[in-house]
N, C-alpha and C positions, 0 to 999 in steps of 0.2 A: 481639342481639349475633351477629356473623358467627361461624360455626363455626371458621374459621381463627383469628380473634382470640381466641376462647375457648381454643382449643388452645394458642396461643402463651403465654397466661397460665398455663395448667395446666402446660405443658411447663417453663416457667421455675420455677414453684414446686416441681415434682417433680424438678428437677435437683439432686443433692446438692452440698454444698460440697466443694472439692477436698481440704481437710483440716479437722479439727475442733480447737476450742480454739486454742492458740497453737503454730505451727510456723514455723521459719525467722525467728523474731523478729517474726512478723506474727500478730496475733489475728484469727481468723475471726469475722465478724459472724454472730450466730445469728439466722436469719430468723424473724420471729414467725409464729405461726399466723394465717392470714388466712381469714376466713369468706367464701367465694365465693357463698354462697346469695343474699346481697343486694348483690352487686357488679355494677355495670355499667361495663365499661371504655370509655374514650374511644378511638375509632379512632386507629390509629398509621399515619402515612404509610409505605406499603410500599416507597417508593423510598429510605428511610433505610438506611444501612449497618446490618447486623445488631446490632452493638454498641450503636448509638444507639437501635435499637428496644428492646433489652433495658433500656437506661437508663430509657426511658419506661415499660416494663412494671413495672420495679422501683419506680419513683416512684409509679405509680398504686396498686400493691399496698400500699405503705407508707402512702400517704395514707389508705387504707381500713382500715389496721390500727389497733387501739386503743392501741398501745404507744408510737408515735413521732409526733412532729411534725416535719415537714421545714422547717428554717429556711432552707435554701439548696440550690439544685440547679443543677449545670452552670455554675459561675461561672468565666469565664476570668480568669487572672491575667496581667496585661500590664505590661511595663516599657517605657514609651514605645510604640513601634509593635510591639515584639516580644512575642509570646505565650509566656510561660514554661511554661504548663501550664493545667490546668483542675481545679477542685475539684468532684468528682462530687456529693457530698451532705454536708450537716451536719444531723444529727438531734438532737432533744432527746428524751431518754427521759422520757415523761410521768410515770412513777412516781418516778424518782430525781432528775429534773432535769438529769442528766448530758448533756453535749454529746458527740456522737460524729461524727468525720469518717470517712466510709466511701467507699472507692474500689471501684467495681463492675467485675468482669471476668467475661465469659462466654466460655468457650473450648471448642474441639473439638481434642483432641490424640490423635495416635497414640502408642503405646508402642513404642519400639525397644529390645528387650532386649539387643541387641548392645553397648549402652552400659551400663557397670556400675552407675552411681549412678541410683536411681529419679528423682531430681530433674532429671537431665540426659536421661532417656529420653523425656521428653514433648516433642513438637513438633507443629506444625500439619501437616495432611495433605500440604502442598506443601513441607514441611521448611524453611519460612522463619521460622516463628513459634516461638520456644523458650520453654518455661515458665520456665526458670531466669532468663533475661534479663528477662522481664516481672516476675517476683517481686522481683528486685533493683531494678528501676525503681520499683516501688510503694514499697519500703522506703526507698530512698536518694534518690528524686526527688519522688514524689507526696506522701509523708507530710511530708517536710522543707519542701516548698513553703510550707506554712501558716506556718512559723516563720521564713521569709525576711523581710527588711524589707518588701518589697512585698506579700507574703502577709499579714503582720500588719496592714499599713495597709489593705488591701482589706477584710479581715474587720472591722477596727475601724469602717470606714465602714458596715458592715452591723450594727453594734452587737454584734459577737461577739468575745470575748476568746479568744486562743489558749492562755491559761494552763491552762485546765481541760479542754481537748479531748483525748479519747482517740482513737487512730487504729485503724481496723479495715478489713479487706478483705472484701467479699462476693464470693468467688471461686468461681464455679460452673463445672463442667466436665463434658463427656462424653468418656470415654476409650475408645479402640479398641485392642484387643490384636491381635497377629499372628494370622492365620487358622490354625486347627488347632494353636495353641500349647499347651504345658503351662501350668497356672496360674502366673501371674506374681506375685511378691511386690512390691507397689509401696509398702509402708509406708515412711515415715509418711504417704503420701497415702491418700486414702479409696477403698478397693476398690469401694465402692458406686457410684462414678462410672463403672465400666466398663459401656458401653452397647452394645458391638458389637465388630466386628473389622475389620482392614484386610487387603487382599490385592492381588495383581497381576493383570493381564489374563489371564495364562496360567492362574492359579488359577480365574478366573471362566469360562474356556472349557471347564472340565472337564464331563464328562457329568452329574455329580451336580446341576449347576445348571439343566440343560435343562428339567426338569419345572416349574420355578418361574416366577412372574411378578415383574416388576420395575417400580420407579418411581424416577425421578431427581428428588428434591425440589429446589425452588428453595431458595436459601440461607436465605430467611426461614422455610422449613419445617424447617430442620435441628433446631430446638429441639423440634419437635413429635414426639409418639410416632406411629409408623406406624399408619395406619388404612385402612379399606376404600375410603374415598370419594375415590379418585384414579384417573386413567386408567392402569391397569396395562398393561405391554407384555411381549411375549415375550422369551425369552432372546436370540434372534437379533437382534431390533430393538435390544435394549439393548446388545449387544456393539458394534453399529455406532456407536451414539451415544456410548458410553463411549470407544471408540477415538478418536473425533474430539476429545473433551475431553482425552484423555491426550496427543495430538499437540500440543496447546496448553499442555502442562505444567500441566494443571488436574486435580486429583484429585476426582472427583465422589463425593458420597454416594449410596448406593443403599438403597432399601427393598426387601426381598425378601419376597414373599408365598409361604409354604410350605404354607399350608392356610388353612381358614376364619378362624381367629383366631390364626394363627401367623406372626408377622412377625420379620424381623431387620433390623438396620441395619449397613451397612459402608461403608468408603471403598475405592475402587480407586485405587492410587497409580501414578504414571508413572515413578518413579525406580528 
């Protein structure tokens, strides 16, 4: 098993859910314990978008778990030539026999405390991707799709009745708070999701960062915990590369190596 692949699976498992139990009218899927000691993952095409890679990771882990049987994975729902959406997973709980429809989301959000409500404070590092919008879409579009006429028909063809299905979200996230900020109260969201901080180029230019080493991970590595085994670069080289990304309005993630086993994760934003 390649070390990158192993780290991707571990990174996924170690990422906490964005909330626990039921919030916003959406029940969070409780990920089962998975024993990785006898687990051999199938390689995942690295040219897939990160979200699709996470769907494959999640499927393989659940296939390996003792608790669930996957009845359906990534089923497009089409009406004529129009694709209305996609059903991520339908599982059967092996103990209770219950059917669960689960929509998977894996996100990286910065927290903008200038906005008053925690559920509106979360957005993608490029400010295009809002948590609130995604959460509403899951509840009002993705869950209801199964109960539409075409959704019921497609599931009936698979031998699945929509009568008994429960809807849940497996919504994992890494959150980044403002650099040097006071502790932020993000409840009802899960504070364990805070993985690092975000800052601007001017902050990164400060003398305090000059002694450290840096690495700009590829997007497929964003899930992974920072580790030693990458080509680290100096502060000066990193500033040049970060500046190029920011000019393209692209907020890069950085791994910062502060000492032998001391790493931090951050985003540098352009706005």
